[in-house]
C-alpha positions in Angstrom: -46.6 -85.9 -32.0 -47.5 -83.4 -34.7 -49.2 -84.8 -38.1 -46.7 -85.5 -40.8 -46.4 -82.9 -42.7 -45.1 -83.0 -46.6 -42.5 -80.2 -47.9 -43.4 -79.1 -51.7 -40.2 -80.8 -53.3 -41.0 -79.3 -56.0 -39.7 -75.8 -53.9 -36.1 -77.6 -53.5 -33.3 -76.8 -56.1 -30.7 -79.5 -56.1 -27.5 -79.2 -57.9 -23.6 -79.8 -57.7 -21.5 -77.3 -56.2 -17.0 -77.4 -57.1 -16.1 -77.3 -53.3 -12.2 -78.2 -52.4 -12.3 -80.5 -55.9 -15.2 -82.2 -55.1 -18.9 -82.0 -56.6 -20.8 -81.4 -53.2 -24.7 -81.9 -54.0 -26.0 -79.0 -52.5 -29.9 -78.1 -52.3 -31.4 -74.7 -51.9 -34.1 -72.8 -51.8 -35.5 -69.3 -50.7 -35.1 -66.3 -53.1 -31.4 -66.0 -54.3 -31.2 -62.0 -53.9 -32.7 -61.8 -50.3 -31.6 -59.3 -48.1 -31.7 -61.5 -45.0 -28.3 -63.7 -44.5 -28.5 -67.2 -46.0 -29.0 -70.4 -43.4 -26.6 -73.2 -44.2 -27.6 -76.2 -42.8 -25.4 -79.2 -42.3 -26.8 -82.5 -41.3 -25.2 -85.3 -39.2 -24.7 -88.8 -39.0 -26.8 -90.8 -40.6 -28.6 -87.9 -42.5 -28.9 -86.3 -45.4 -29.8 -82.6 -46.7 -33.6 -83.8 -46.6 -33.7 -84.0 -42.9 -33.6 -80.1 -42.8 -36.8 -80.0 -45.7 -39.9 -80.4 -42.9 -38.6 -77.9 -40.6 -37.6 -75.5 -43.6 -41.2 -75.5 -44.8 -42.3 -73.7 -41.4 -40.1 -70.7 -41.8 -40.4 -67.5 -43.1 -39.7 -67.7 -47.2 -37.8 -64.3 -47.8 -34.1 -66.1 -46.9 -32.1 -68.5 -48.7 -31.9 -72.0 -47.5 -28.5 -74.0 -48.4 -29.0 -77.4 -47.5 -25.3 -79.4 -48.7 -25.1 -83.3 -48.2 -21.8 -82.8 -46.8 -18.9 -85.0 -48.2 -19.2 -88.7 -48.4 -23.1 -88.4 -47.9 -25.6 -89.2 -50.6 -25.3 -87.8 -53.8 -21.6 -85.5 -52.5 -18.4 -87.3 -53.6 -17.1 -89.7 -51.4 -12.8 -89.5 -50.8 -11.1 -92.6 -50.4 -8.2 -91.7 -48.0 -9.0 -90.9 -44.2 -7.2 -87.8 -44.2 -10.1 -86.3 -46.5 -12.4 -86.3 -43.8 -10.5 -84.7 -41.1 -12.1 -81.4 -39.1 -9.8 -79.2 -40.8 -11.1 -80.2 -44.3 -14.7 -80.3 -43.2 -14.4 -76.5 -41.8 -13.4 -75.7 -45.4 -15.7 -77.3 -47.2 -18.3 -74.9 -44.8 -15.9 -71.7 -45.8 -16.2 -72.6 -49.5 -19.8 -72.9 -49.3 -20.7 -69.5 -47.8 -18.7 -68.4 -50.3 -20.2 -69.4 -52.4 -23.8 -69.2 -51.6 -23.5 -66.0 -49.6 -22.2 -62.9 -51.9 -21.8 -60.7 -48.4 -19.5 -63.6 -46.5 -21.9 -64.3 -44.1 -24.3 -66.8 -43.2 -26.8 -68.3 -40.3 -25.2 -71.8 -39.4 -27.4 -74.1 -38.6 -26.5 -78.0 -37.5 -27.6 -80.9 -36.0 -25.6 -83.9 -34.5 -22.4 -84.2 -36.3 -23.3 -80.8 -37.9 -23.4 -78.9 -35.2 -20.3 -80.4 -34.0 -18.3 -79.1 -36.8 -20.4 -75.9 -37.2 -19.4 -74.8 -33.7 -15.7 -76.0 -34.3 -16.0 -73.4 -37.6 -17.7 -70.5 -35.6 -14.4 -70.9 -32.8 -12.4 -70.3 -36.0 -14.1 -68.3 -38.7 -15.8 -65.7 -36.2 -16.7 -63.2 -39.6 -18.4 -65.8 -41.7 -21.0 -66.2 -38.6 -23.8 -63.8 -38.0 -25.8 -66.5 -35.4 -25.3 -70.6 -34.6 -28.3 -72.8 -34.3 -27.1 -76.4 -32.9 -30.1 -78.8 -32.9 -28.8 -81.9 -30.1 -25.4 -80.3 -30.8 -22.6 -80.1 -28.6 -19.1 -77.6 -29.0 -16.4 -80.1 -30.0 -14.2 -79.2 -26.6 -17.2 -79.9 -24.3 -17.4 -83.3 -25.9 -14.0 -84.4 -25.8 -14.3 -83.2 -21.9 -17.0 -85.1 -21.0 -16.1 -88.8 -23.1 -13.0 -88.2 -20.8 -14.5 -87.3 -18.0 -18.2 -88.1 -17.6 -19.6 -91.8 -16.9 -22.7 -91.2 -18.4 -21.2 -89.8 -22.2 -18.4 -92.7 -22.4 -21.4 -94.8 -22.0 -23.7 -93.2 -24.6 -21.1 -92.7 -27.0 -19.4 -96.7 -26.8 -20.8 -97.2 -30.2 -18.0 -95.3 -31.0 -15.0 -97.3 -31.1 -17.0 -100.3 -32.7 -18.1 -98.1 -35.6 -14.6 -96.7 -35.9 -13.2 -100.6 -36.2 -15.1 -101.6 -39.1 -16.8 -104.2 -37.3 -20.4 -102.8 -37.6 -19.7 -102.4 -41.3 -18.3 -106.4 -41.9 -21.7 -107.2 -39.7 -24.1 -105.3 -41.9 -22.3 -106.4 -45.5 -23.2 -110.1 -43.9 -26.9 -109.6 -42.8 -28.1 -106.2 -44.2 -31.1 -106.4 -41.8 -28.7 -106.1 -38.7 -28.0 -102.1 -39.8 -29.8 -100.2 -36.8 -29.7 -96.9 -39.3 -31.5 -98.4 -41.9 -33.9 -99.8 -39.7 -34.2 -95.9 -38.1 -35.4 -94.5 -41.1 -37.7 -97.1 -42.0 -39.5 -97.1 -38.9 -39.5 -93.4 -39.1 -41.7 -94.3 -42.5 -43.7 -96.6 -40.8 -44.3 -94.5 -37.8 -45.4 -91.6 -39.7 -42.4 -89.6 -39.5 -41.2 -89.7 -42.6 -43.1 -89.4 -46.0 -42.8 -91.8 -49.2 -40.5 -89.6 -51.1 -38.1 -88.6 -48.4 -38.0 -92.6 -47.5 -37.0 -93.4 -50.9 -34.1 -90.5 -51.0 -32.3 -92.5 -47.5 -32.9 -95.7 -48.9 -30.9 -94.7 -52.3 -28.7 -92.6 -50.1 -28.0 -95.7 -48.5 -27.8 -98.7 -50.9 -24.1 -97.9 -51.4 -22.3 -99.9 -48.9 -19.7 -97.9 -49.6 -21.2 -94.9 -48.4 -21.3 -96.0 -45.0 -17.4 -96.5 -44.9 -17.0 -92.9 -46.2 -19.7 -91.3 -43.4 -18.2 -93.4 -40.5 -14.7 -91.9 -42.1 -15.6 -88.7 -40.1 -15.6 -90.8 -36.9 -11.9 -92.3 -37.9 -10.8 -88.8 -38.8 -11.4 -86.8 -35.7 -9.7 -86.7 -32.9 -12.0 -87.4 -29.9 -10.5 -89.7 -27.7 -12.1 -91.9 -25.2 -8.5 -93.2 -23.9 -6.7 -90.7 -23.3 -4.4 -90.5 -20.3 -5.2 -87.4 -17.5 -3.5 -84.5 -19.9 -6.0 -83.5 -22.5 -5.5 -83.9 -25.9 -3.4 -81.3 -27.4 -5.5 -79.7 -30.1 -7.9 -78.7 -27.5 -5.4 -76.0 -26.9 -4.9 -74.7 -29.7 -6.9 -71.7 -29.6 -9.7 -69.7 -28.2 -12.4 -72.3 -28.4 -15.2 -69.2 -27.4 -17.6 -68.9 -29.6 -18.8 -65.1 -29.8 -21.6 -65.4 -32.0 -25.1 -65.3 -30.7 -26.3 -68.9 -30.6 -29.3 -70.8 -29.7 -29.2 -74.6 -29.0 -32.5 -76.2 -29.1 -32.5 -79.7 -27.2 -34.8 -82.5 -27.1 -34.4 -83.4 -23.6 -34.8 -87.2 -24.2 -31.8 -87.6 -26.0 -29.8 -90.8 -25.7 -26.9 -89.5 -27.9 -25.5 -86.7 -25.5 -26.2 -86.2 -21.9 -27.6 -83.6 -20.0 -24.3 -82.8 -18.0 -22.4 -82.4 -21.6 -25.5 -80.0 -22.9 -25.1 -77.9 -19.5 -20.9 -77.7 -19.7 -21.7 -76.0 -23.2 -22.1 -72.6 -21.5 -18.7 -72.1 -21.0 -17.9 -71.5 -24.5 -20.1 -69.3 -25.6 -20.7 -65.8 -25.2 -24.3 -65.6 -26.0 -26.3 -69.1 -25.7 -30.0 -68.8 -25.5 -31.4 -72.5 -24.8 -35.0 -73.7 -26.1 -35.7 -77.3 -24.6 -38.2 -79.9 -25.8 -39.4 -82.3 -23.4 -40.2 -86.3 -24.6 -38.2 -85.4 -28.0 -35.3 -87.4 -28.7 -31.6 -86.5 -30.6 -33.4 -85.4 -33.4 -36.2 -82.5 -33.0 -35.7 -81.9 -37.0 -37.6 -85.6 -37.7 -39.3 -85.7 -34.4 -40.9 -82.2 -34.2 -40.1 -80.1 -37.1 -42.7 -77.4 -36.0 -41.1 -76.1 -32.6 -37.8 -76.2 -33.7 -38.6 -73.9 -37.0 -40.9 -71.3 -34.2 -37.8 -71.5 -31.5 -35.7 -70.3 -35.1 -37.6 -67.9 -36.1 -38.3 -66.4 -32.7 -34.5 -66.4 -32.3 -34.0 -64.6 -35.5 -36.4 -62.3 -34.9 -35.3 -60.8 -31.1 -35.7 -57.3 -31.0 -36.8 -56.9 -35.2 -33.3 -57.8 -36.0 -32.7 -57.3 -39.8 -30.6 -60.6 -39.7 
């Protein structure tokens, strides 16, 4: 594993943006007046904006990179109503973030885990706003739903979801904070050198508020993904053409235990232009485990044929 490369934290400009009546904490780096298309970077569960920080230090400095804490996370507002975490609301957050941060109305959209799922959803609905799509160990929403119903291995990998959404795990964590595997995860990441002390402090602050867990898990509770549907697919799958036509890069840590190889391989059905970079021996979070390889793959993808993206 590459040695820890701490980013220059002073190069990140943090502030708040008004999105759908909420205050979202948004961190940016890079020139505001660049002629390169801005990159909007969406984290997953249970990460925060800083998951992108190390990788971005290995990308060209002539682009604006925008990294929000998504609603419910870290310093962003955390609505109380479950309906405020439905996909249509999350998608509108993305649209308004683009309007706020990209004068041209287009972005390179990147997402990891949940961030990649919702980025794919957005790209299918608003193709006019997405010049390129980058997914990092993330899958198309329809692919995930189909796998949850038809793929035994994916169902097993996603067996944590009912326990997460039921509230049982949250109750256990309140009684015994040391039983929370996600808190243990970022502490282990610091101990083994995958996370520096500054970022570890950000995570500690982000997850010191127990209501943050409620808000982040509400993404799962409000999602339409169904592990127990009958022989017919859920109706939302038939609502539109889900094909994504933007050039798409999938970066895949091959030791992923969240999404199976079968789920990954079925993605091609929904992408008109899909390239895949595989990272052997890397798990579900390449941004944490191999940011240099992720940055190299992204730079190559955006620089293909000397495109001015």
